[in-house]
C-alpha positions as CSV (number, residue, x, y, z in Angstrom):
1,M,0.0,0.0,0.0
2,T,1.3,3.5,-0.8
3,A,1.6,5.9,2.1
4,D,-0.4,8.7,0.6
5,T,-3.2,7.2,-1.5
6,G,-3.8,3.8,0.1
7,Q,-4.1,2.3,-3.4
8,P,-2.6,-1.2,-4.1
9,R,0.7,-1.1,-5.8
10,I,1.1,-2.9,-9.2
11,R,4.3,-4.9,-9.4
12,P,5.6,-7.9,-11.4
13,L,5.3,-11.3,-9.8
14,P,8.5,-13.3,-8.9
15,E,9.6,-15.7,-11.6
16,R,9.2,-18.8,-9.4
17,L,5.6,-17.8,-8.6
18,I,4.9,-17.2,-12.3
19,N,6.2,-20.7,-13.0
20,K,4.0,-22.2,-10.3
21,I,0.9,-20.5,-11.7
22,A,1.8,-21.7,-15.2
23,A,2.2,-25.2,-13.8
24,G,-1.3,-25.1,-12.5
25,E,-2.6,-24.6,-16.1
26,V,-0.4,-27.0,-17.9
27,I,0.2,-29.8,-15.2
28,E,-3.3,-30.7,-13.9
29,R,-2.4,-34.2,-12.8
30,P,0.5,-36.8,-13.3
31,A,-1.0,-37.9,-16.6
32,A,-0.3,-34.3,-18.0
33,V,3.4,-34.7,-17.1
34,V,3.6,-38.0,-19.0
35,K,1.8,-36.4,-22.0
36,E,4.1,-33.4,-22.2
37,L,7.3,-35.5,-21.8
38,V,6.4,-38.2,-24.2
39,E,5.3,-35.6,-26.8
40,N,8.7,-33.9,-26.4
41,A,10.4,-37.2,-27.1
42,L,8.3,-37.7,-30.2
43,D,9.1,-34.2,-31.4
44,A,12.8,-35.0,-30.9
45,G,12.5,-37.7,-33.5
46,A,12.6,-40.7,-31.2
47,D,11.6,-44.1,-32.6
48,R,11.7,-45.7,-29.2
49,V,10.0,-44.4,-26.0
50,D,10.1,-46.2,-22.6
51,I,7.8,-45.0,-19.9
52,F,8.2,-45.9,-16.2
53,I,5.6,-44.9,-13.5
54,E,5.6,-45.5,-9.8
55,K,2.8,-44.7,-7.4
56,S,0.5,-43.2,-10.1
57,G,3.3,-40.7,-11.0
58,S,3.4,-38.9,-7.7
59,K,6.6,-40.8,-6.7
60,L,8.3,-41.2,-10.1
61,I,7.7,-40.5,-13.8
62,K,10.6,-41.6,-16.0
63,I,10.7,-41.2,-19.8
64,V,13.6,-42.6,-21.9
65,D,13.9,-41.9,-25.6
66,N,16.5,-42.2,-28.4
67,G,15.7,-38.9,-30.0
68,C,18.1,-36.1,-31.1
69,G,19.0,-35.1,-27.5
70,I,19.9,-31.6,-26.2
71,S,23.4,-30.1,-26.3
72,E,25.2,-28.9,-23.2
73,E,24.8,-25.2,-24.1
74,Q,21.1,-25.6,-24.8
75,I,19.9,-27.8,-21.9
76,E,19.5,-25.0,-19.3
77,I,17.7,-22.8,-21.8
78,A,15.2,-25.7,-22.3
79,F,14.0,-25.0,-18.7
80,S,13.3,-21.4,-19.4
81,R,9.7,-20.3,-19.9
82,H,8.6,-19.9,-23.5
83,A,11.8,-21.3,-24.9
84,T,11.2,-23.7,-27.7
85,S,12.8,-25.1,-30.9
86,K,9.4,-25.8,-32.5
87,I,8.2,-22.4,-33.6
88,Y,9.9,-19.1,-34.4
89,N,7.3,-16.6,-35.4
90,F,3.5,-16.0,-35.3
91,N,3.0,-17.6,-38.8
92,D,4.3,-20.9,-37.5
93,L,1.1,-21.3,-35.4
94,E,-0.8,-21.6,-38.7
95,S,1.1,-24.7,-39.8
96,L,2.1,-26.6,-36.6
97,A,3.8,-29.9,-37.3
98,S,4.9,-30.6,-33.7
99,Y,3.0,-31.6,-30.5
100,G,4.5,-28.9,-28.3
101,F,5.0,-25.2,-29.2
102,R,4.5,-23.0,-26.1
103,G,7.8,-23.8,-24.3
104,E,5.9,-24.1,-21.0
105,A,6.1,-27.8,-20.1
106,L,9.6,-28.2,-18.8
107,P,9.7,-25.1,-16.6
108,S,6.2,-25.8,-15.3
109,I,7.2,-29.4,-14.3
110,A,10.5,-28.3,-12.8
111,S,8.7,-25.7,-10.6
112,V,6.5,-28.3,-8.8
113,A,8.8,-31.4,-8.6
114,R,12.4,-32.6,-8.5
115,V,13.5,-33.1,-12.1
116,R,16.7,-34.8,-13.4
117,M,17.5,-34.8,-17.1
118,V,20.3,-36.5,-18.8
119,S,20.6,-35.8,-22.5
120,R,23.2,-36.4,-25.3
121,P,23.1,-35.6,-28.9
122,C,24.2,-38.4,-31.2
123,D,27.2,-36.4,-32.4
124,A,28.4,-35.5,-28.9
125,D,31.1,-37.5,-27.0
126,F,29.3,-37.2,-23.6
127,G,25.9,-36.2,-22.2
128,T,24.8,-33.5,-19.7
129,E,23.0,-34.0,-16.4
130,I,20.9,-31.2,-15.1
131,I,18.8,-31.2,-11.9
132,Y,16.0,-28.8,-10.8
133,E,14.1,-28.8,-7.6
134,G,11.1,-26.6,-7.1
135,G,12.2,-24.5,-10.1
136,V,15.7,-23.9,-8.7
137,L,18.8,-25.2,-10.6
138,Q,20.7,-27.6,-8.3
139,S,23.4,-28.9,-10.5
140,K,24.6,-29.2,-14.1
141,Q,27.5,-31.4,-15.1
142,P,28.8,-33.7,-17.9
143,T,28.1,-37.4,-17.6
144,A,28.3,-40.6,-19.6
145,A,25.0,-41.3,-21.4
146,P,23.7,-43.1,-24.5
147,P,22.3,-40.9,-27.4
148,G,18.8,-39.5,-26.5
149,T,17.2,-38.1,-23.4
150,M,16.2,-39.5,-20.0
151,I,14.1,-37.4,-17.7
152,E,13.0,-38.3,-14.2
153,V,10.2,-36.4,-12.3
154,E,10.1,-37.2,-8.6
155,N,7.8,-36.0,-5.8
156,L,5.4,-34.2,-8.0
157,F,3.6,-31.3,-6.3
158,F,5.8,-31.6,-3.2
159,N,5.8,-27.8,-2.8
160,T,2.2,-27.2,-3.8
161,P,0.3,-29.2,-1.1
162,A,-3.1,-27.9,-2.2
163,R,-2.6,-29.4,-5.7
164,R,-1.3,-32.7,-4.3
165,K,-4.3,-32.9,-1.9
166,F,-6.8,-32.7,-4.8
167,L,-5.3,-35.6,-6.7
168,K,-7.6,-38.6,-7.0
169,S,-6.8,-42.0,-5.6
170,E,-3.7,-43.8,-6.8
171,M,-5.9,-46.2,-8.9
172,T,-7.7,-43.4,-10.6
173,E,-4.6,-41.5,-11.4
174,S,-3.0,-44.7,-12.7
175,R,-6.0,-45.2,-14.9
176,H,-5.7,-41.8,-16.4
177,I,-2.0,-42.4,-17.2
178,S,-2.8,-45.9,-18.7
179,R,-5.4,-44.4,-21.0
180,L,-3.1,-41.6,-22.1
181,V,-0.1,-44.0,-22.7
182,T,-2.4,-46.3,-24.7
183,A,-3.5,-43.3,-26.8
184,L,0.1,-42.2,-27.5
185,A,1.1,-45.7,-28.5
186,I,-1.9,-45.9,-30.9
187,G,-1.4,-42.5,-32.4
188,R,2.2,-43.3,-33.2
189,F,1.9,-47.0,-34.0
190,E,5.2,-46.9,-36.0
191,I,7.1,-46.1,-32.8
192,T,8.4,-48.7,-30.4
193,F,6.7,-48.2,-27.0
194,S,7.1,-49.8,-23.6
195,Y,5.1,-49.0,-20.4
196,T,6.0,-50.1,-16.9
197,L,3.7,-49.4,-13.9
198,N,5.0,-50.0,-10.4
199,N,7.8,-52.3,-11.7
200,R,5.3,-54.3,-13.7
201,R,5.6,-54.4,-17.5
202,I,2.2,-53.5,-18.9
203,F,3.2,-53.7,-22.6
204,S,6.2,-53.6,-24.9
205,L,5.3,-53.0,-28.5
206,P,7.6,-53.1,-31.4
207,G,7.4,-50.3,-34.0
208,G,6.9,-50.8,-37.7
209,G,3.7,-52.6,-37.6
210,S,0.2,-51.6,-38.8
211,L,-2.4,-49.5,-37.0
212,K,-4.6,-52.6,-36.8
213,E,-1.9,-54.6,-35.1
214,R,-1.3,-51.9,-32.6
215,V,-5.0,-51.3,-31.8
216,S,-5.6,-55.1,-31.4
217,A,-2.6,-55.5,-29.1
218,L,-3.6,-52.7,-26.9
219,L,-7.4,-52.8,-26.8
220,S,-7.8,-56.6,-26.9
221,P,-6.1,-59.3,-29.0
222,D,-9.3,-61.5,-29.0
223,R,-11.6,-58.8,-30.3
224,E,-12.3,-58.6,-34.0
225,F,-11.4,-55.2,-35.7
226,I,-11.7,-54.0,-39.2
227,A,-9.4,-51.4,-40.9
228,I,-11.0,-48.5,-42.6
229,S,-9.6,-45.8,-44.9
230,G,-11.0,-42.9,-46.8
231,E,-10.4,-39.4,-48.0
232,S,-12.5,-36.3,-48.8
233,E,-11.7,-32.7,-49.7
234,E,-11.6,-31.8,-46.0
235,V,-10.0,-34.8,-44.3
236,K,-8.1,-38.1,-44.7
237,I,-9.2,-40.9,-42.4
238,D,-7.4,-44.0,-41.4
239,G,-8.8,-46.1,-38.6
240,V,-9.5,-49.4,-37.0
241,I,-13.0,-50.1,-35.6
242,G,-14.5,-52.9,-33.6
243,L,-17.4,-55.1,-34.7
244,P,-20.7,-54.2,-32.9
245,E,-20.3,-57.0,-30.4
246,T,-17.2,-55.4,-29.1
247,A,-19.1,-52.3,-28.0
248,Q,-19.0,-51.2,-24.4
249,S,-21.1,-49.1,-22.1
250,N,-18.7,-46.1,-22.1
251,R,-16.6,-44.1,-24.6
252,L,-13.3,-45.1,-23.0
253,G,-12.6,-47.5,-25.9
254,Q,-12.6,-44.6,-28.4
255,Y,-9.4,-43.0,-29.5
256,I,-9.6,-40.0,-31.9
257,F,-6.5,-38.2,-33.3
258,I,-6.1,-35.2,-35.6
259,N,-2.7,-34.8,-37.2
260,G,-1.3,-37.3,-34.7
261,R,-2.6,-35.4,-31.7
262,F,-4.9,-37.3,-29.3
263,I,-8.0,-35.1,-28.8
264,Y,-11.4,-35.1,-27.1
265,S,-14.2,-34.1,-29.5
266,P,-17.9,-34.7,-28.6
267,S,-18.8,-34.1,-32.2
268,L,-16.4,-36.6,-33.7
269,S,-17.2,-39.1,-31.0
270,H,-20.8,-38.8,-31.9
271,A,-20.0,-39.3,-35.6
272,F,-18.0,-42.4,-34.6
273,Q,-21.0,-43.9,-32.9
274,A,-23.7,-42.7,-35.4
275,G,-21.9,-44.6,-38.2
276,Y,-23.0,-47.9,-36.6
277,G,-26.7,-46.8,-36.7
278,E,-29.1,-49.4,-35.3
279,L,-26.3,-52.0,-34.9
280,L,-25.6,-50.6,-31.5
281,P,-28.2,-50.7,-28.7
282,R,-28.8,-47.4,-26.9
283,G,-26.2,-46.7,-24.3
284,N,-23.4,-48.7,-26.0
285,Y,-20.4,-47.2,-27.7
286,P,-18.0,-48.6,-30.4
287,V,-14.4,-49.4,-29.7
288,G,-11.5,-48.4,-32.0
289,A,-9.2,-45.6,-33.2
290,L,-9.6,-42.9,-35.9
291,L,-6.5,-41.1,-37.2
292,L,-7.6,-37.9,-39.1
293,T,-5.3,-35.8,-41.2
294,V,-6.5,-32.2,-41.7
295,R,-4.7,-29.2,-43.3
296,P,-2.8,-27.5,-40.4
297,D,-4.3,-24.1,-41.3
298,E,-7.8,-25.4,-40.7
299,I,-7.3,-26.4,-37.1
300,D,-6.5,-24.4,-34.0
301,V,-4.8,-26.4,-31.3
302,N,-4.0,-23.2,-29.2
303,V,-7.4,-23.4,-27.4
304,H,-6.4,-25.0,-24.1
305,P,-3.1,-25.5,-22.3
306,S,-3.5,-29.3,-22.4
307,K,-3.9,-29.1,-26.2
308,T,-6.5,-31.9,-26.2
309,E,-9.3,-29.5,-27.3
310,I,-9.2,-28.1,-30.8
311,K,-11.3,-26.0,-33.1
312,L,-12.0,-27.2,-36.7
313,A,-12.7,-24.8,-39.5
314,R,-15.0,-27.3,-41.3
315,E,-16.2,-29.5,-38.4
316,R,-19.6,-30.3,-40.0
317,E,-17.9,-31.6,-43.2
318,I,-15.5,-33.7,-41.2
319,Y,-18.3,-35.1,-39.1
320,N,-20.1,-36.2,-42.2
321,A,-17.0,-37.8,-43.7
322,V,-16.4,-39.8,-40.5
323,H,-20.0,-40.9,-40.2
324,R,-20.2,-41.9,-43.9
325,L,-16.9,-43.8,-43.9
326,I,-17.8,-45.9,-40.8
327,K,-21.3,-46.6,-42.1
328,D,-20.0,-47.7,-45.6
329,S,-17.2,-49.7,-44.1
330,I,-19.4,-51.7,-41.8
331,R,-21.8,-52.6,-44.6
332,K,-19.0,-53.4,-46.9
333,D,-17.7,-55.9,-44.4
334,N,-21.0,-57.6,-44.1
335,I,-21.5,-56.9,-40.4
336,I,-25.2,-56.5,-41.2
337,P,-26.0,-60.0,-42.4
338,S,-28.1,-60.7,-45.5
339,Y,-29.8,-64.0,-46.1
340,Q,-30.3,-65.6,-49.6
341,S,-32.5,-68.6,-50.1
342,K,-31.5,-70.9,-53.0
343,G,-35.2,-71.6,-53.6
344,A,-36.2,-67.9,-53.6
345,P,-37.0,-66.3,-56.9
346,A,-34.5,-63.8,-58.2
347,E,-37.1,-61.2,-59.0
348,K,-40.6,-60.3,-58.2
349,N,-42.5,-57.7,-60.2
350,G,-39.3,-56.7,-61.8
351,E,-37.7,-55.8,-58.4
352,D,-34.5,-57.2,-56.9
353,I,-35.1,-59.4,-54.0
354,S,-33.0,-58.8,-50.8
355,Y,-33.4,-59.9,-47.3
356,E,-31.7,-57.8,-44.7
357,R,-32.2,-58.1,-41.0
358,R,-31.7,-54.7,-39.5
359,G,-30.7,-54.7,-35.8
360,R,-28.4,-56.9,-33.8
361,Y,-28.4,-60.6,-33.2
362,P,-28.8,-61.4,-29.5
363,R,-25.6,-62.9,-28.2
364,P,-24.5,-64.5,-25.0
365,G,-23.6,-62.0,-22.3
366,H,-24.9,-58.8,-23.9
367,P,-27.3,-56.7,-21.9
368,G,-30.8,-56.0,-23.2
369,V,-30.1,-56.7,-26.9
370,I,-33.4,-56.5,-28.7
371,P,-33.5,-57.3,-32.4
372,G,-34.3,-54.4,-34.5
373,P,-37.2,-54.3,-37.0
374,T,-37.0,-57.0,-39.6
375,A,-37.8,-56.3,-43.2
376,Y,-38.0,-59.1,-45.7
377,T,-39.0,-58.7,-49.3
378,G,-40.0,-61.6,-51.5
379,V,-39.0,-64.1,-48.8
380,N,-39.3,-67.8,-49.6
381,K,-41.6,-69.0,-46.8
382,D,-40.1,-72.4,-46.7
383,F,-36.7,-70.8,-46.2
384,L,-37.9,-68.7,-43.3
385,K,-39.6,-71.7,-41.8
386,E,-36.4,-73.7,-41.9
387,L,-34.4,-70.7,-40.6
388,Y,-36.6,-70.0,-37.5
389,N,-38.3,-73.3,-37.0
390,P,-36.0,-76.3,-37.1
391,S,-37.1,-79.4,-38.9
392,G,-39.6,-81.5,-36.9
393,L,-40.7,-78.6,-34.7
394,K,-44.5,-78.9,-35.0
395,N,-45.5,-75.8,-33.0
396,S,-44.0,-72.9,-31.0
397,S,-43.3,-75.0,-27.9
398,L,-39.9,-76.6,-27.3
399,E,-40.1,-80.0,-29.0
400,S,-36.7,-80.4,-30.8
401,N,-33.0,-79.7,-30.3
402,I,-32.2,-76.0,-30.8
403,V,-28.8,-74.8,-31.8
404,R,-27.3,-71.3,-31.3
405,V,-24.7,-70.3,-33.9
406,D,-22.1,-67.5,-33.8
407,T,-23.2,-65.6,-37.0
408,S,-19.7,-64.2,-37.5
409,T,-17.8,-67.5,-37.5
410,G,-20.5,-70.1,-38.1
411,E,-19.4,-71.9,-34.9
412,I,-22.0,-73.7,-32.8
413,I,-22.0,-71.9,-29.5
414,E,-24.5,-74.0,-27.6
415,E,-27.0,-76.8,-28.2
416,F,-29.7,-77.9,-25.8
417,V,-32.6,-80.3,-25.7
418,P,-35.8,-80.4,-23.7
419,G,-35.0,-80.9,-20.0
420,D,-31.5,-79.4,-20.3
421,T,-30.5,-76.0,-19.2
422,S,-31.3,-73.1,-21.5
423,P,-28.7,-71.3,-23.7
424,T,-28.1,-68.6,-21.1
425,D,-28.3,-70.1,-17.7
426,R,-31.8,-71.4,-17.1
427,L,-33.7,-69.3,-14.5
428,S,-32.2,-70.0,-11.1
429,T,-34.6,-71.8,-8.9
430,A,-32.3,-71.8,-5.9
431,P,-33.7,-70.2,-2.8
432,S,-32.6,-66.6,-2.5
433,G,-32.8,-66.5,1.3
434,H,-35.4,-63.8,1.1
435,V,-38.3,-64.0,3.6
436,P,-41.5,-62.5,2.0
437,S,-43.4,-59.9,4.0
438,K,-47.2,-60.1,4.6
439,A,-47.8,-57.8,1.6
440,E,-45.6,-59.9,-0.6
441,E,-47.5,-63.1,0.5
442,V,-50.7,-61.5,-0.8
443,I,-49.0,-60.7,-4.1
444,A,-47.7,-64.2,-4.2
445,A,-51.1,-65.7,-3.6
446,E,-52.5,-63.6,-6.4
447,S,-49.6,-64.6,-8.7
448,D,-50.3,-68.3,-8.1
449,G,-53.1,-68.0,-10.6
450,I,-50.9,-66.7,-13.4
451,Q,-51.3,-68.6,-16.6
452,L,-49.0,-68.4,-19.6
453,V,-51.0,-67.5,-22.7
454,G,-48.2,-67.3,-25.2
455,R,-45.0,-65.6,-26.3
456,F,-44.1,-62.9,-28.8
457,S,-40.8,-62.7,-30.6
458,D,-39.2,-64.9,-27.9
459,L,-38.8,-61.8,-25.8
460,Y,-42.3,-61.0,-24.4
461,L,-44.3,-63.3,-22.3
462,V,-48.1,-63.0,-22.4
463,C,-49.8,-64.0,-19.2
464,R,-53.2,-63.7,-17.6
465,T,-54.4,-63.8,-14.0
466,G,-58.1,-63.1,-13.1
467,R,-59.3,-60.2,-15.2
468,S,-55.8,-58.9,-16.1
469,L,-53.4,-59.4,-18.9
470,F,-49.7,-59.1,-18.4
471,I,-47.0,-58.6,-21.1
472,V,-43.7,-59.3,-19.5
473,D,-40.2,-58.4,-20.9
474,Q,-38.4,-61.6,-20.0
475,H,-34.9,-60.0,-20.0
476,A,-36.0,-57.0,-17.9
477,A,-37.9,-59.3,-15.5
478,H,-35.1,-61.8,-15.0
479,E,-32.6,-58.9,-14.6
480,R,-34.7,-57.4,-11.8
481,V,-35.0,-60.8,-10.0
482,L,-31.3,-61.5,-10.3
483,Y,-30.4,-58.0,-9.3
484,E,-32.2,-58.1,-6.0
485,E,-31.0,-61.6,-5.2
486,T,-27.4,-60.6,-6.1
487,C,-27.6,-57.4,-4.0
488,R,-28.7,-59.4,-0.9
489,Q,-25.9,-62.0,-1.5
490,V,-23.2,-59.4,-2.0
491,E,-24.4,-57.6,1.1
492,N,-24.5,-60.8,3.2
493,Q,-21.4,-62.2,1.5
494,T,-23.3,-65.4,0.5
495,V,-22.6,-65.3,-3.2
496,V,-22.4,-68.8,-4.7
497,A,-19.3,-69.2,-6.8
498,Q,-18.8,-71.8,-9.6
499,Q,-15.2,-73.2,-9.9
500,L,-14.0,-73.3,-13.5
501,L,-12.9,-76.7,-14.8
502,F,-9.9,-75.0,-16.4
503,P,-8.7,-71.5,-15.1
504,A,-9.0,-68.8,-17.8
505,Q,-6.2,-66.4,-18.5
506,V,-7.5,-63.0,-19.8
507,E,-5.4,-60.3,-21.3
508,L,-6.8,-56.9,-20.5
509,S,-6.0,-53.5,-22.0
510,P,-3.9,-51.2,-19.8
511,E,-6.9,-49.2,-18.7
512,Q,-9.0,-52.4,-18.0
513,L,-6.1,-53.7,-15.9
514,A,-6.1,-50.5,-13.8
515,L,-9.8,-50.9,-13.3
516,F,-9.4,-54.6,-12.3
517,E,-6.8,-53.6,-9.7
518,E,-9.2,-51.0,-8.3
519,Y,-12.2,-53.4,-8.1
520,E,-10.4,-56.7,-7.4
521,G,-11.6,-56.9,-3.9
522,L,-15.2,-56.3,-4.8
523,L,-15.0,-58.8,-7.8
524,N,-13.8,-61.5,-5.5
525,A,-16.4,-60.7,-2.9
526,S,-19.1,-61.1,-5.6
527,G,-18.3,-64.6,-6.6
528,F,-15.2,-64.3,-8.8
529,A,-11.8,-65.7,-8.0
530,A,-9.4,-63.6,-10.0
531,A,-5.9,-62.4,-9.5
532,P,-3.1,-60.8,-11.6
533,F,-1.1,-63.2,-13.7
534,G,1.8,-61.1,-14.9
535,G,1.9,-58.3,-17.5
536,K,-1.6,-57.4,-18.6
537,M,-2.9,-60.9,-17.8
538,I,-5.3,-62.0,-15.0
539,N,-6.2,-65.5,-14.0
540,I,-9.9,-66.4,-13.3
541,E,-10.5,-69.6,-11.3
542,A,-14.2,-69.1,-10.4
543,V,-17.2,-66.9,-11.4
544,P,-20.6,-66.3,-9.8
545,S,-22.8,-69.4,-10.3
546,V,-25.4,-67.4,-12.3
547,L,-22.6,-66.6,-14.9
548,A,-21.3,-70.2,-15.0
549,K,-22.4,-70.7,-18.6
550,K,-20.9,-67.5,-19.9
551,S,-17.4,-66.9,-21.3
552,P,-15.3,-65.6,-18.4
553,E,-13.0,-63.7,-20.8
554,K,-15.9,-61.7,-22.1
555,I,-17.8,-61.3,-18.8
556,I,-14.8,-59.8,-16.9
557,R,-14.4,-57.1,-19.6
558,Y,-18.1,-56.3,-19.7
559,I,-18.3,-56.0,-15.9
560,L,-15.3,-53.8,-15.7
561,D,-16.8,-51.5,-18.3
562,D,-20.1,-51.5,-16.5
563,L,-18.6,-50.6,-13.2
564,T,-16.8,-47.6,-14.7
565,S,-20.0,-46.2,-16.2
566,L,-22.2,-46.9,-13.3
567,K,-19.7,-45.4,-10.8
568,K,-19.4,-42.3,-12.9
569,A,-23.2,-42.0,-12.8
570,G,-23.0,-41.9,-9.0
571,Q,-24.2,-45.4,-8.3
572,D,-23.2,-47.3,-5.2
573,I,-20.4,-49.6,-6.3
574,K,-21.9,-52.7,-4.7
575,K,-25.2,-52.1,-6.4
576,A,-23.3,-51.4,-9.6
577,M,-21.7,-54.8,-9.3
578,A,-25.0,-56.5,-8.7
579,Q,-26.6,-54.7,-11.6
580,S,-23.8,-55.7,-14.0
581,I,-23.9,-59.4,-12.9
582,A,-27.7,-59.5,-13.2
583,C,-27.6,-57.8,-16.6
584,R,-25.0,-60.3,-18.0
585,A,-26.7,-63.4,-16.5
586,A,-30.3,-62.6,-17.4
587,V,-32.0,-64.5,-20.3
588,M,-31.7,-62.6,-23.5
589,A,-34.0,-61.7,-26.4
590,G,-34.4,-64.9,-28.4
591,D,-33.8,-67.3,-25.5
592,R,-36.8,-69.5,-25.3
593,L,-38.1,-70.5,-21.8
594,T,-40.3,-73.5,-21.1
595,D,-43.8,-72.9,-19.9
596,E,-42.8,-73.7,-16.3
597,E,-39.8,-71.4,-16.4
598,A,-41.8,-68.5,-17.9
599,T,-44.5,-68.9,-15.3
600,G,-41.9,-69.2,-12.5
601,L,-40.1,-66.1,-13.7
602,V,-43.3,-64.0,-13.5
603,K,-44.1,-65.3,-10.0
604,R,-40.6,-64.5,-8.8
605,L,-40.9,-61.0,-10.3
606,M,-44.0,-60.3,-8.3
607,L,-42.1,-61.0,-5.1
608,C,-39.4,-58.4,-5.9
609,E,-39.2,-55.2,-3.9
610,N,-39.4,-53.2,-7.1
611,R,-41.1,-55.4,-9.6
612,Y,-42.1,-52.6,-12.0
613,T,-38.7,-51.8,-13.5
614,C,-35.3,-53.4,-14.3
615,P,-32.2,-51.9,-12.6
616,H,-31.8,-49.7,-15.7
617,G,-35.3,-48.2,-15.2
618,R,-37.0,-49.9,-18.1
619,P,-40.5,-51.4,-17.3
620,T,-40.6,-55.1,-16.6
621,F,-44.2,-55.6,-17.6
622,I,-47.3,-53.9,-18.9
623,K,-50.6,-54.7,-17.2
624,M,-54.0,-54.4,-19.0
625,S,-57.3,-55.1,-17.4
626,R,-60.5,-56.3,-19.0
627,E,-61.9,-52.8,-18.6
628,D,-58.9,-51.3,-20.4
629,L,-59.4,-53.6,-23.4
630,D,-63.1,-52.9,-23.4
631,R,-62.4,-49.2,-23.6
632,Q,-59.9,-49.7,-26.5
633,F,-62.6,-51.7,-28.4
634,G,-65.4,-49.2,-27.7
635,R,-67.2,-51.5,-25.3
636,G,-66.7,-49.2,-22.3
């Protein structure tokens, strides 16, 4: 304060304080440090990058590359604010070819951590070691070193306790790093990458392969992906996308890049999903990577310090190009199946005959898959009869062997006969341990008179009791029943586990592995017996009994994806686990129940605490009285 006016005095801030403020903008969390340092390595021309993380990055972040290195006289300048070799004047911002350009990363990191860098250009006889702590230079000296750069960041945010306090849990921060490292390795698939977390090698990927090989190795070796490529006036697109059955319940499996830069774009993410159309159920998102190349002067990456948000000059045109390419590629690869009957006529009234089933096939382990509308033109009726009604089946009841076939491979998945269990775990008849209340006993007494009238589309059960008609969604109803039973079992620690005949080893993506480590205790308390098995592998020895007929490899991935989405939505994690297990274990659209099973399911539904909706909020049944029908037919 001045002595005469009392007005505050304007003065420049100290350099160290400026660096700390800048660090708050650039370095939001440990993953941001990893991003900046790996991108520096790539800008230095490295074709090999090794990443080492300890304690979610708060203890150690170490990046080793074989890039061009930094000379002795330049290394201290590299830690000065706004010092960079990547741009020289304002016009360079219009044609950026590098990841970094602001010259803020190294000084920002050095101001909030202990940083040690060792770097040697390939034409130098020795390297240089430089150490900063809290933004203060501690030492600089020559040292023996291989060509390239090694940088260690220790005790991140040690001098900014407020920032350190607001970091998430170690598992959460590790998950952010794993997703980022996965993205960097996909975006530069020609580079050799290795990633080690807490002294455990997560992946080591050789360079020189294809984008499809890199995506498959990182996102899941046993998933099926297709490569796509296209070009328009506005954008060139290369990508790898998963088949509809690889979809998951969140967008974490999507990786979108523009000019090699990993970005977040709600618009392009929507285009990615919209290209699948009705092949994806609502709430499911495709998996894959899209690498977009756009003219540098038509994008602005200088929008946010993290450089993950960009502005596109022709966003609508690029959206349309992405949507169209994915849509055409999927149809070209026959993901939407078409059936041709040898006995069907080639033409009718001069029109081509085509049979296309729009929608998705129900498949084991997928929640709430409801086949889309079916449109057949000029269908040979004998062909359809053979397709949907196996030979010897006289009526709609189960009187013959039924076979389920994987439509993508032709492999028989399951075959069952009358009296056997159904294709997706017959409805459990084991006692749930629940004691009905007086009100529930009244409902149960009323439901004793339930009669099965028929079925519609092997999804809806039509029942009657007294003067009322019930139309029950068998999947939603079974999901509600299993959800409440599983909730009680998880709470009481009475979940029944089924030991696998042969343990299953499952390779997860880095992000899924981080999720598994976070939820391992809950998974094992819910009927699984799973543990790390080295690298990205986990070993599964048992699963909840209601999931005994499912593929453990697929189930564990689906449940991890579900837990992430449900937790983000604010749901209690135990209930989220019960909901995911119930959803995966419930009978699916197209699974045919016997009359006894169908009637038993409806009775069990009526004993549920909330019998009106499934855990996702969809109705389990519609009830119509005789009076309702009379009014509809004008008899009221």
